N, C-alpha and C positions, 0 to 999 in steps of 0.2 A: 560220365559222372565226374563232377569236380566241385569240391566244397572246402571251406575252412571252418573249423570248430574249436572252441576253447577246450583245452586239455581236460579240465575238471568236468565239463559237461559230457564229453565223450566217455571218460572213465566212469561217471555216474550211471549213465544209461547202460553201459556194458556190464557193470556190476549188477544192476537191477535185473537185467534180462538174463545174465549168465547163471543166475541161481537155478534156473530150470534145466540147464544143459548138463547132461551127464558127462563125467570126465572120460569115460570109456564108451565108445560107440562102435558097433559093427557097421552102421550105416554112416558113411562119411558126412553127408549133409547135416546130420544131427549134431555134429561138432562145430557147425557154422552158425553165424548170425546172418540174418538178412538185413542188409543196409538199403534203405530207400530214401533218396534225396529228392525233395520237391520244394515247392515255393514256401512251404511252412517250416522247412528245416530238415533235420535228419531223423528218420524213424528206424529203430533197431528192433528186431524180432528174433526170439529164440524159442525152441520147442524140443520136447522129448517124445512127441506124438500124443501124449496124454495131457500135457499142459503147454500152453503157449503164452509167452509174456512179451509185451510190446511197450516200449517207452520212446519218448521223443525229446529231442534237444534242439535248441536254437542253433542255426548254422547259416553261414553265408554261402548259399548254393549258387554257383556259377553255371553249372550244367546238371540238369536232373538225370536220374538214372537209378538202377538197382542192381545189386550183386550180392553174392554170398561169400563170406570169408571166415577163416578159422577164428572162433570166438576167443579162445584162450590167448592166441598170439596177439590179436588186436588189443585185448584188454591189458596185456602186459606192456605193450608199447605205450598205450595211453597212460598207464600208471607211471612209467619211467620218463616220459617225454618232458622236455624242459620248457615248453611253451605251447602256443597255439599249434594246432595240427591241420595240415592240408592233406586231403585225400583225393586222389584222382585215379580213374580207371583207364589203363592204357593196354590195348589188346586184351589179353586174359590175365593181366597182373594188376593188382591194386597197389599203387604207390602211396606210401604214407610218409610225410615229411614233417619234421619238427626241428627248427633250427638247422643245424648241419647234419642231423640224423636223417637217413633215408632208408626206408624199408620197402621191399617189393614182395608182395604176398600172393600166393596162388589163390585162385578164386573158383567158384562153381556158379553156374547160371542161376539167376533168381527164380527161373521157372521150375527148377528142381526142388525148391523149398516147399515142404508139405504145408497144406492148408488145413486148419481146424475150424471149419465154419461154425459159427456160433448158433445159428438158427433162431427160432422163436423162444422167448422166455415167458414163464407163467406169472412171475412177480418181479417187481423192481422196487428197491427201498434203500434208504441211507441208514447206516448203522456202523458202530465201531465193532466190526466183525472180529478183529484180533482180540479185543477185550472180551467178547462173548466166548470165543473158542479156547483162549489160553488156560482158564482154570480147569478145562476138561481134557486138554490135549495130553497131559501126562499119563492118563489112564488108557490111551490107545494101545491096542495089541500089536505085536510084531510077528505073530504066528501066521505063516502063509496059508495054512490049512483053513483057518477061519478068516478069510480075506475081508469079510464084511465088517470085521472089528478093527481093521487097519485104517481107521479114520474117525472123524467126529460126526455123529448123527445130529442133524439139525432139523427141527420140525416146529410146528405151531401147536400151542396148547391153550385151550380155552379153560380159564379158571376165574370166572367172573370177568376179568379183563383178559385180553389176549396177550400171550407171552410167546417169545421165540426161545426155544430151548436148545442147548448144546449138550450132548451126552456122549461119553466114551467109557468103554470098559474092556478089560482084558480077561475077565472072569475071576480076577482076584480082588480088584478094586474098581469102583465105579464113581464117576463124577457127573453131576447134573447141574448145569448153570443156566439160569434164565434171566431174560430182560424183557421189558415191555416191547411189544412188536410195533415198530414205527410204520409199517406198511399198511396197505389197504387190501391188496389181492392175496388170496390164500395160495399156498403151494404145498405139494406133497412132501413128506419127509425125505431128506437126501443125506447121503454119506459123503462128506468131503474127505478125500484121501490125505494121508499123512503128509506127503510132500507138499501139497498145496497149502495145508494148514500152516506149515512151517515158513512159508514165504508171503503170507498175507500182510500187506502194509499196516502199520499201526495208525490209529486215528479213524475218523469217520470216512467210510468209503461207500460207493454206490454198488449195491449187490443186485445182480439179475440172476434168476434161478429157473431152471426147467427140470424135467425128470432126468435128463442126461448130462447137463452141463451147468456150471456156475461161472459167472463173469464178475470180476471185482475190479472196479475202476477207482483210481486215486489220482486225480489230475490227469497227466499224460500217460501214467503207468496203467496198463490194462492186463489183467491176468485172467485167462480163460482155462478152465480145467474140466476134464471129464469127471463124472462122479462114479463112485463105486457101485457097480451093478449087482446089488444084493439086498437082502432083507435084514435090517437090524433087528435083533431079538427084542422081545417085550421086556424092556429093562425094568418096568414098574414091578414086575414079579419078584425081583431080587432085592428090592428096597425093603428092609425090615419094617414091619408095622407093629403097633401095640407095644412099643418099647417103654417099659415103666421104670427101668433101672437107668437113671440118668446121672452122670458124673460130670462136673465142670472142672476143667484144669486150665492152668496158664500155658498158652501155646509154647512159649520159649522154654519154660522150665521143663515141660514134657519132652520136647525135642532133645534138650541137652541130656536129660536123664536116660532116655532111650539110646542116644548115641554113646553115652558112657558105658552102659552095660553091654552094648553090642560090640565093644572093643574086643571082648574075649571070644567072639563068635569065630569058629574055625570053618564054618560052612557058609557059602553064599545063601542068603535068604533064611538065616537062622531065626527061629521064632523068639520073640520076647514075651514072657508071661506077665500079664498085668494082674496084680492082686488088688482089687478095689474094695475098700472098706471105708466106713464113715471117717471123713477127714483126711484121707490119704489114698495115693495110688502107689503100689510097690512094683518094681521092675526086677525081673529075674531072667538071667540067661545061664544055661548049663551046657557044657560039653564035656568030652572025656578028659580034657586037660585043664580046664579052668571053669570058674563060675563067677558070676557077678550079681550083686543086688544093689538097688538104689530105691529112693522113695521121694515123692514130692507131696506137697499139700494139695488137697482137692475138696470140692464141695460134693458131698454124697451122704445120704442118710438112710440108704436101704440096707438090705442084707449083704454081707460080704460075698463077692463073686470073683471068679478067676476066668481069664480068657487069654488066648495067645494070638499074636499077630506077627506077620512077617516084618522084621525090623526095617528093611528097606522100604517096604510099602508104607509103613507108619510114617517114615521120614517124608515120603512123597506126599502123603495126605496132609500132614500138618504143614508142610512147606508151602502149600497153596494159600493157607490162611494168613492174615496179618497178625501181628503181635496182639495179645489180649486173651480173653476167655474163650475156650472152645468147649462145647458140650458134646459128650459121647453118650448116645443112647444104645444100651447093650441089649441085644436079643440074639438071633442067630447070626451074629456078626456085630459090627459097630456102625452106627449112623452118626456122622460127624457134621457139626454146624458151628458157625461163628457169627455172633451178632455184628461183627465188624465186616462181614462179607455177605450182604443180603443177596438172596437168590441162588446161593451155592449150597449144594448138598452132596456129601461124599459118603461112600459106603466102603467098608473094608471087610473082607471075608476072613473068618477066624482060621487058625491053624493050630495043630497040636504043639504045645510048648512043654 
């Protein structure tokens, strides 16, 4: 293997691929990237056995070849190099040169690098997947016992037109976001794991999905991930229905008031009590050492009601919405919507305040 590549191009692909590589590994090969030099340039691949990421960069390849090398070391060299980088394989060492800097790195055989064969896919379509998932991602669970909630559930929904929905919940809050489905082939609902959700490129990508894997392609960057093998709960059952107590508030004013009163909270996840009355929403936090109240204007014409929510969860829910009016439909919890964010529905479970 012998090639020359622009420092910025090498740094870019190593950064993109490096996001799937875990910093601590008991299996040495998983700390490595696979370098493959061919007539089309340099292809770089990294994996953690559940996700594999591949990216490609233009390079002047004098001799084709493939080898594995420590991902972190090569990335640090690429970031600090002063100019174009030449890479050559000599015996079992990878020589990396830039200007007068010379590095000789240990290698592992390319044949040792694990393969995550993609297999057949049930559907392929183009969509801004990051934009679909982002409004739901905050509600993913981190509990290992309910592993099937540690991701975003994506499925198709027929509602006159066909929609693609992204749903996440941790049992305390739920987010459901939907867009028009741009594909033609149907696919079964899948759960995309948290780590994969966090590294999906922004903008329109090509998505291919099967029951076991998802592949996301954005130009030369390709991300293939295993899906969570579990059954997502029937989330429709926890979405409150028949909510006739509807209050409209200003998103920014609500967030600021909730944040002000939660200043006196002495416990993580302290509840904020909302006192909803015609024309206003009151905020109250009480603990053994301090108390706080606040109030904002609101549109509401029903009977006065009180309900408690986790202060941190309220901040997360409202933080997804853009500035402007937010409606809260009160029943056995709160149903949150914003005219400024079509297709998004949020649910917050109540707590004692």
